[in-house]
C-alpha positions as CSV (number, residue, x, y, z in Angstrom):
1,M,-26.3,18.8,98.9
2,Q,-22.7,17.0,98.6
3,I,-20.4,17.7,101.6
4,N,-17.9,14.8,101.2
5,V,-15.7,14.2,97.9
6,T,-16.2,10.1,98.7
7,H,-19.8,10.7,97.7
8,Y,-18.5,11.0,93.8
9,L,-17.1,7.6,94.1
10,D,-20.0,6.1,95.7
11,Q,-22.1,7.4,93.0
12,T,-19.9,6.5,90.2
13,A,-19.1,3.0,91.4
14,K,-23.1,2.4,91.5
15,R,-23.5,3.7,87.9
16,Y,-20.3,2.2,86.2
17,P,-19.0,-0.5,88.6
18,D,-17.1,-2.4,85.8
19,K,-15.8,0.5,84.0
20,I,-11.9,1.2,84.1
21,A,-11.2,4.0,86.5
22,V,-7.5,4.1,86.8
23,D,-4.9,2.7,84.5
24,D,-1.3,3.4,85.3
25,T,-0.2,1.1,82.3
26,Q,0.9,-1.6,84.7
27,K,-2.3,-2.0,86.7
28,T,-6.0,-1.2,86.2
29,L,-9.0,-0.6,88.7
30,T,-12.5,-0.5,88.0
31,F,-14.6,1.6,90.1
32,K,-16.2,-1.2,92.1
33,Q,-12.6,-2.4,92.7
34,L,-11.4,1.3,93.7
35,Q,-14.1,1.9,95.9
36,S,-14.3,-1.8,97.7
37,Q,-10.4,-1.8,98.1
38,A,-10.5,1.6,99.3
39,L,-12.9,0.9,102.1
40,R,-11.1,-2.0,103.2
41,I,-7.7,0.1,103.7
42,A,-10.0,2.9,105.6
43,G,-11.4,0.1,107.8
44,C,-7.6,-0.6,108.8
45,I,-7.3,3.3,109.3
46,A,-10.4,3.5,111.4
47,E,-8.9,1.2,114.1
48,S,-6.9,4.2,115.3
49,G,-10.2,6.2,116.0
50,L,-8.5,9.3,114.2
51,E,-10.6,12.0,112.8
52,N,-9.7,15.2,110.9
53,H,-5.9,13.7,111.1
54,P,-3.3,14.0,108.4
55,I,-2.1,10.8,106.8
56,A,0.8,10.9,104.6
57,V,0.7,8.6,101.5
58,F,4.3,7.7,100.6
59,M,4.6,5.8,97.3
60,Q,4.8,6.1,93.7
61,K,2.2,7.6,91.5
62,G,-0.1,5.0,90.4
63,C,-3.4,3.0,91.2
64,D,-2.3,2.1,94.7
65,M,-2.0,5.9,95.4
66,V,-5.1,6.9,94.0
67,M,-6.7,4.1,96.1
68,S,-4.9,5.3,99.2
69,F,-6.3,9.0,98.8
70,A,-10.0,7.5,98.8
71,A,-9.0,5.4,101.6
72,V,-8.0,8.1,103.8
73,N,-11.1,10.2,102.9
74,Y,-13.5,7.2,103.6
75,S,-12.0,7.0,107.1
76,G,-12.8,10.5,108.0
77,N,-9.1,11.9,107.8
78,F,-7.3,14.0,105.1
79,Y,-4.3,12.7,102.9
80,V,-1.2,14.2,102.4
81,P,0.9,13.2,99.0
82,V,4.7,13.0,99.7
83,D,7.0,12.9,96.9
84,T,9.3,9.7,97.3
85,K,12.0,11.5,95.1
86,S,12.4,14.3,97.9
87,P,15.7,14.1,99.8
88,D,15.3,12.4,103.1
89,S,15.8,16.1,104.9
90,R,12.7,17.5,103.2
91,I,10.6,14.4,104.0
92,K,11.4,14.8,107.5
93,S,10.6,18.1,107.6
94,I,7.1,17.3,106.4
95,F,6.8,14.5,108.7
96,D,7.6,16.8,111.6
97,S,5.2,19.2,110.6
98,L,2.4,16.8,110.1
99,Q,2.9,14.7,113.2
100,S,0.8,12.1,111.7
101,K,0.3,8.9,113.7
102,I,-0.3,6.7,110.5
103,I,1.5,6.8,107.0
104,L,0.5,4.5,104.2
105,T,3.2,3.1,102.0
106,N,3.9,0.1,99.6
107,E,6.7,-2.7,99.7
108,A,8.9,-0.4,97.5
109,N,9.1,2.3,99.9
110,Y,8.5,0.4,103.1
111,E,12.1,0.0,104.2
112,R,13.3,3.5,103.4
113,L,10.3,4.6,105.4
114,Q,11.0,2.8,108.6
115,S,14.3,4.9,108.7
116,L,12.2,8.1,108.3
117,Y,9.4,7.9,110.4
118,E,8.7,6.1,114.1
119,G,5.0,5.7,113.9
120,K,2.4,3.3,112.6
121,I,3.1,2.1,109.0
122,I,0.1,0.7,106.8
123,C,1.8,-1.3,103.9
124,I,-0.3,-1.9,101.0
125,T,1.3,-5.3,99.4
126,D,-0.1,-8.3,97.6
127,K,2.8,-10.3,98.7
128,T,4.4,-11.5,101.8
129,P,3.1,-9.7,104.6
130,L,5.6,-7.1,106.1
131,P,6.0,-6.0,109.7
132,Q,2.8,-4.0,110.4
133,P,1.0,-4.8,107.3
134,L,-2.7,-4.2,106.2
135,P,-4.5,-7.6,107.3
136,K,-4.6,-10.2,104.6
137,K,-7.3,-12.6,103.2
138,G,-7.0,-13.9,99.8
139,G,-4.5,-11.7,98.8
140,E,-6.6,-8.6,99.7
141,C,-7.1,-6.4,102.8
142,S,-9.5,-8.1,105.0
143,P,-13.3,-6.2,105.2
144,P,-13.7,-4.2,108.5
145,S,-15.6,-6.0,111.3
146,G,-19.2,-5.3,112.1
147,E,-18.0,-3.2,114.9
148,L,-15.2,-1.4,112.9
149,E,-17.4,-1.0,109.9
150,G,-19.9,0.9,112.2
151,A,-17.2,3.3,113.4
152,L,-16.2,3.7,109.9
153,F,-19.4,4.9,108.5
154,A,-19.7,6.9,111.9
155,M,-16.7,8.8,111.0
156,M,-17.7,9.4,107.3
157,G,-21.1,10.8,108.7
158,G,-19.4,13.0,111.0
159,V,-17.3,14.6,108.0
160,I,-18.7,18.3,107.1
161,D,-17.8,20.2,103.7
162,T,-15.4,22.7,105.9
163,D,-13.1,19.7,106.9
164,P,-10.0,19.0,105.0
165,V,-9.7,16.7,102.3
166,Y,-6.1,17.0,101.5
167,S,-2.7,19.0,102.3
168,I,-0.2,19.5,99.7
169,F,3.3,20.7,100.9
170,T,4.7,23.3,98.7
171,S,8.2,25.2,99.1
172,G,8.4,27.9,101.6
173,S,10.7,31.5,101.4
174,T,12.6,29.9,104.2
175,G,13.5,26.7,102.9
176,N,10.9,24.8,104.9
177,P,7.9,23.1,103.1
178,K,4.3,24.6,104.0
179,G,1.3,22.2,104.1
180,V,-1.5,24.0,102.2
181,V,-5.0,22.6,103.6
182,I,-7.9,22.3,101.0
183,S,-11.5,21.6,102.2
184,H,-14.2,19.2,100.5
185,R,-16.3,22.2,99.9
186,G,-13.3,23.8,97.8
187,V,-12.8,20.4,95.7
188,I,-16.6,20.1,95.3
189,D,-17.2,23.4,93.9
190,Y,-14.0,23.1,91.7
191,I,-15.0,20.1,90.2
192,D,-18.7,20.6,89.7
193,W,-17.7,23.9,87.8
194,A,-15.2,22.2,85.7
195,I,-17.9,19.3,84.7
196,Q,-20.2,21.7,83.6
197,T,-17.4,24.2,82.0
198,F,-15.7,21.5,79.9
199,D,-18.5,18.9,79.5
200,V,-16.6,16.1,81.0
201,D,-18.6,12.7,81.2
202,E,-18.2,8.9,81.4
203,N,-16.7,9.2,77.6
204,T,-13.7,11.1,78.8
205,V,-10.3,9.8,78.8
206,I,-7.9,12.0,80.7
207,A,-4.0,11.9,80.7
208,N,-2.6,12.9,84.1
209,Q,0.6,14.9,83.9
210,A,0.9,16.5,87.1
211,P,2.4,14.5,90.0
212,F,0.2,13.8,92.9
213,Y,1.9,16.1,95.2
214,F,1.1,19.0,92.9
215,D,-2.3,20.5,93.0
216,N,-3.0,20.2,89.2
217,S,-3.7,16.6,89.7
218,T,-6.7,17.4,91.9
219,L,-8.6,18.3,88.4
220,D,-7.5,14.8,87.0
221,L,-8.5,12.7,89.9
222,Y,-11.7,14.2,90.9
223,L,-13.2,14.4,87.2
224,M,-12.5,10.7,87.3
225,F,-14.3,10.4,90.7
226,A,-17.3,12.2,89.7
227,T,-18.2,11.4,86.0
228,G,-16.9,7.8,85.5
229,A,-14.0,9.3,83.3
230,E,-11.0,6.9,82.8
231,L,-7.9,8.4,84.2
232,L,-4.5,7.1,82.6
233,I,-1.5,7.7,84.8
234,V,1.2,8.6,82.4
235,P,4.7,7.2,83.6
236,D,7.1,10.0,84.0
237,E,9.4,8.7,81.4
238,Y,7.1,9.4,78.4
239,Y,7.3,13.2,79.0
240,A,11.2,12.9,78.4
241,F,10.2,11.2,75.0
242,P,7.4,13.3,73.5
243,A,7.1,11.2,70.4
244,K,6.2,8.1,72.5
245,L,3.9,10.2,74.5
246,L,1.9,11.2,71.5
247,D,2.0,7.4,70.6
248,L,0.4,6.6,74.0
249,L,-2.3,9.2,73.8
250,N,-3.5,7.3,70.6
251,E,-3.0,4.1,72.0
252,K,-5.2,5.1,74.9
253,K,-7.7,7.2,73.1
254,V,-6.8,10.0,75.3
255,N,-9.3,13.1,74.5
256,F,-8.5,15.4,77.4
257,V,-5.3,16.6,79.0
258,F,-4.5,19.3,81.8
259,W,-0.8,19.8,81.7
260,V,1.9,22.3,82.6
261,P,2.6,24.5,79.6
262,F,6.2,22.9,79.3
263,V,4.9,19.7,78.0
264,L,2.9,21.4,75.2
265,I,6.0,23.6,74.6
266,N,8.4,20.5,74.1
267,I,6.0,18.9,71.8
268,A,5.7,22.1,69.7
269,N,9.9,22.8,69.8
270,Y,10.4,19.3,68.3
271,D,7.5,19.9,65.7
272,L,6.1,16.5,66.3
273,L,2.5,17.3,65.2
274,G,3.6,17.5,61.7
275,Q,4.6,14.0,61.9
276,K,2.0,12.5,64.2
277,K,-1.2,13.9,65.7
278,P,-3.2,12.9,69.0
279,E,-5.9,11.7,66.6
280,Y,-8.6,11.6,69.8
281,L,-7.6,14.7,71.6
282,R,-10.4,17.4,71.9
283,K,-9.7,19.3,75.3
284,I,-6.3,20.7,76.0
285,L,-6.1,22.6,79.3
286,F,-2.9,24.0,80.6
287,A,-1.7,26.1,84.0
288,G,1.1,26.3,86.2
289,E,3.1,28.7,84.4
290,V,2.9,31.1,81.3
291,M,1.7,29.5,78.1
292,P,3.6,31.5,75.3
293,N,1.1,32.2,72.4
294,R,4.1,31.3,69.9
295,H,3.7,27.4,71.1
296,L,0.1,27.7,71.6
297,N,-0.5,28.9,68.1
298,Y,1.6,25.9,67.0
299,W,-0.7,23.8,68.5
300,R,-3.9,25.4,67.2
301,K,-2.7,25.3,63.9
302,H,-2.2,21.5,63.8
303,L,-5.2,20.8,66.0
304,P,-7.7,23.7,65.2
305,D,-10.9,22.1,66.3
306,C,-9.7,21.4,70.2
307,L,-10.6,23.5,73.0
308,Y,-7.8,25.1,74.6
309,A,-8.1,26.6,77.9
310,N,-5.8,28.7,80.2
311,L,-6.4,28.1,84.1
312,Y,-4.8,30.0,86.8
313,G,-4.2,29.4,90.3
314,P,-1.6,29.1,93.4
315,T,-1.5,26.2,95.6
316,E,-3.3,28.3,98.3
317,I,-6.5,27.9,96.1
318,T,-8.3,24.8,95.2
319,V,-6.1,24.4,92.0
320,D,-7.6,27.3,90.1
321,C,-9.6,30.3,90.5
322,T,-9.6,32.1,86.8
323,F,-10.1,30.6,83.4
324,Y,-10.0,31.8,79.8
325,I,-11.1,29.5,77.0
326,V,-9.1,30.7,73.9
327,D,-11.7,32.3,71.6
328,R,-9.8,34.5,69.2
329,E,-6.2,34.6,67.4
330,F,-3.2,36.0,69.1
331,T,0.0,37.0,67.4
332,D,3.4,35.2,68.8
333,D,4.5,38.0,70.9
334,E,1.0,38.8,72.6
335,P,0.3,37.7,76.2
336,L,-2.3,35.0,76.8
337,P,-5.4,36.1,79.2
338,I,-5.8,34.3,82.2
339,G,-9.6,35.3,81.8
340,K,-12.2,35.6,84.5
341,P,-13.0,34.0,87.8
342,C,-14.3,30.6,88.1
343,R,-17.6,30.1,89.4
344,N,-18.0,31.1,93.2
345,S,-14.4,32.5,93.4
346,G,-14.1,36.0,93.8
347,V,-11.0,37.9,92.6
348,L,-9.8,41.5,93.5
349,I,-6.9,43.5,92.0
350,L,-5.5,45.6,94.9
351,T,-2.9,48.4,94.2
352,A,-0.3,49.1,96.7
353,D,-2.6,51.2,99.0
354,D,-5.3,48.5,98.9
355,R,-7.9,50.0,96.7
356,E,-9.2,48.4,93.6
357,A,-7.3,48.9,90.5
358,K,-9.0,50.2,87.5
359,T,-8.8,48.9,84.0
360,N,-5.2,48.6,82.7
361,E,-3.8,49.5,86.1
362,Q,-1.7,46.8,87.6
363,G,-2.1,45.3,91.1
364,E,-1.9,42.2,93.3
365,L,-4.6,39.6,92.5
366,C,-6.2,38.5,95.6
367,V,-9.0,35.7,96.0
368,R,-11.9,35.1,98.3
369,G,-14.5,32.5,98.4
370,S,-15.0,28.7,99.0
371,S,-11.8,28.0,96.8
372,L,-9.4,29.6,99.4
373,A,-7.3,27.0,101.4
374,M,-7.9,26.8,104.9
375,G,-4.3,28.0,105.8
376,Y,-1.0,26.2,106.2
377,Y,-0.7,23.1,108.7
378,N,0.8,23.8,111.7
379,D,1.9,27.2,110.9
380,P,-0.6,29.9,112.3
381,E,2.1,32.6,111.6
382,K,2.7,32.3,108.1
383,T,-1.0,31.7,107.4
384,A,-1.8,35.1,109.1
385,K,0.8,37.1,106.9
386,V,-1.0,36.1,103.5
387,F,-4.8,34.9,104.6
388,V,-5.9,38.4,105.6
389,Q,-8.9,40.5,106.3
390,N,-10.4,41.9,102.8
391,P,-9.4,45.5,103.2
392,L,-12.2,46.9,100.9
393,N,-14.8,44.9,103.6
394,P,-14.3,46.9,107.0
395,H,-17.8,45.4,108.3
396,Y,-17.6,41.8,108.8
397,P,-14.7,39.0,108.8
398,E,-13.8,37.9,105.2
399,I,-10.5,36.3,104.5
400,I,-8.6,36.9,101.2
401,Y,-5.6,35.4,100.0
402,R,-2.9,37.7,98.6
403,T,-1.3,35.8,95.7
404,G,1.7,37.8,95.2
405,D,1.1,37.7,91.6
406,V,0.7,41.2,89.5
407,V,-2.3,41.4,87.2
408,Y,-4.6,44.0,85.4
409,R,-7.8,43.8,83.7
410,N,-8.0,44.8,80.1
411,E,-10.7,46.8,78.2
412,R,-12.4,43.3,77.5
413,G,-12.6,42.7,81.4
414,E,-10.0,39.9,81.0
415,I,-7.6,39.7,83.6
416,M,-3.8,39.8,82.3
417,Y,-1.0,38.1,84.2
418,V,2.2,40.3,84.4
419,G,4.3,38.2,86.9
420,R,5.2,37.6,90.4
421,K,6.0,40.6,92.9
422,D,9.0,38.9,93.7
423,F,10.0,38.6,89.6
424,Q,9.7,42.6,89.2
425,I,13.0,44.2,89.1
426,K,14.4,47.6,89.6
427,H,17.1,47.9,86.7
428,A,18.7,51.2,85.4
429,G,16.0,53.1,87.3
430,Y,13.0,51.3,85.9
431,R,10.8,48.7,87.3
432,I,10.6,45.7,85.0
433,E,8.6,42.8,84.9
434,L,11.0,39.7,84.0
435,G,8.0,37.9,82.2
436,E,7.6,41.0,79.5
437,I,11.1,40.3,78.7
438,E,10.6,36.5,78.2
439,N,7.4,37.3,76.1
440,A,9.6,39.5,73.9
441,V,12.3,37.0,73.5
442,L,9.7,34.5,72.2
443,G,8.3,37.0,69.9
444,T,11.5,37.5,68.1
445,G,11.0,33.9,66.7
446,L,15.0,33.1,67.0
447,V,14.6,30.8,70.1
448,K,12.5,27.9,71.4
449,T,12.3,28.2,75.1
450,V,13.4,31.0,77.5
451,C,13.8,31.9,80.9
452,V,15.2,35.4,82.2
453,V,16.4,35.8,85.6
454,Y,18.1,38.8,87.7
455,N,21.6,38.9,88.8
456,Q,21.1,41.4,91.6
457,E,24.6,41.5,92.5
458,Q,26.0,42.6,89.0
459,K,22.9,44.4,87.9
460,E,22.7,42.2,84.8
461,I,19.2,40.8,83.1
462,V,20.5,37.1,82.1
463,L,19.0,35.2,79.6
464,F,18.7,31.2,79.1
465,Y,17.4,29.9,76.1
466,Q,17.1,26.9,73.9
467,T,18.0,26.9,70.2
468,E,20.0,24.8,67.7
469,A,22.7,27.4,67.5
470,D,24.0,30.3,69.4
471,L,22.1,33.6,68.8
472,N,23.4,36.1,66.3
473,I,23.4,38.9,69.0
474,G,23.1,41.9,66.4
475,E,19.9,40.3,64.8
476,F,18.5,39.3,68.2
477,R,18.7,42.8,69.7
478,K,17.3,44.3,66.6
479,R,14.3,42.1,66.7
480,M,13.9,42.8,70.5
481,L,14.0,46.4,70.2
482,Q,10.7,46.0,68.1
483,F,9.1,44.9,71.6
484,V,11.0,46.4,74.2
485,P,13.0,49.5,75.1
486,K,17.0,49.1,75.1
487,Y,17.0,49.2,79.0
488,M,15.1,45.9,78.9
489,L,17.5,43.7,76.6
490,P,19.1,41.1,78.6
491,T,22.6,41.7,79.5
492,K,24.1,38.1,79.1
493,Q,22.8,35.2,77.1
494,Y,23.4,31.6,77.7
495,R,22.4,28.8,75.4
496,L,21.3,25.5,76.9
497,D,20.7,22.2,75.4
498,E,17.9,21.6,77.9
499,M,16.1,23.8,80.5
500,P,16.2,22.4,84.1
501,L,12.8,21.3,85.4
502,S,11.3,21.1,88.7
503,A,9.5,18.2,89.9
504,N,6.4,19.6,88.8
505,G,7.5,20.0,85.1
506,K,8.2,23.6,85.4
507,I,11.0,25.5,84.3
508,D,13.4,25.4,87.5
509,R,14.1,29.2,87.8
510,L,15.7,29.0,91.2
511,K,18.4,26.6,89.8
512,L,19.3,29.0,86.7
513,Q,19.5,32.0,89.5
514,K,22.0,29.8,91.4
515,S,24.0,29.2,88.2
516,I,24.9,32.8,87.4
């Protein structure tokens, strides 16, 4: 029985030592290089004698960051990716919460980190040693000494599957980021399920889009570790130029992607698949926000032989807890199911009075099982609010996570996503889901991309949309009334050349909300 994610890399490095593991377009690492260099860094970390300690990794996404994650886990600790593009105040808030005694960085971020952090900094560099650098020998970190090597393997041997593997900081409602802690068992269960469900092997080439401080990246990273698949880390600038992105997919023979829907939507909006196709692409997975069927149908028309899968899960779950492999036709205005639970994930749909919802009855999606996060790091109060006793089980302790997402099961037994509890509004005496309005707007066929927010002060439903010209409001209202009642029509409409995006590649609803 596997208990530690590093076992994936150990096994794969034996099977495919010289095969490329990671390619960030500037540098590549074979599996043997990835393992050996990670072990050297782990030896440097092990000198501290820390166990199950959070170690922040502060550098840009690339080969060195992947190597750093493995090193932290080899040392018997857990890694915390920190976005270098975040403002200093947010970074300091994360460091204050972690109270980490060590941070891994590289030359590009070393000087800035010194002004933000007073503890020990381990700097990965191939050039002139900096203050507090990794020990260097022949341009690489020195291998751990015999005594240190013994301590390193003792630490690894002491790891159990309920120990943390990583923590990802997500935005908190109070403005303070929350560190979600994920266990080895959660990752192992999830990856073993994904390998079997999506038939991933050493011939798979994965194009990574998700930032490493976003939990979607877990699938990309550990599929590579576990199967010998190649991981292509696509530089962020390619997503701003989708035509170049498609060229890169063909150049690198990418056959597997797991992206936020907005990337797929953007390619559809530019009608790029009519001009050039990703010739090798076979599996297209997406998660993180709602995938409109209008844009999915575009992809299915141009790439009909691909597998398409809609995955769902909040950060407080190990990436995803439900999935739906698209198996039938949908009209543009229909919602896409989020499907059924992933293996070893339990999904409950609870009504406001904590009973199990019936077919077609809406309720809050709650999750139980090994996919649950361990809670929020250094924040027992927030943890206790959402990681709670299962109200359907009064007999023994069983923790569930309340997601805050409203869903229902349809007649097929599929889970259908409705929206966030906090996206549900009371307008003109009616309870309305903003997601239902967005789906209706896309169903009109008059706009490319859409986001609907609510102005609580003015009691107005506000529509932001992308299209080449302003909407003909008369025609727009006429088409909308085919899908929704009059009280759900947007009160105001604003055309945008581009939708603002968050760091994770999702539409930045908060920014749009603040603009009204």
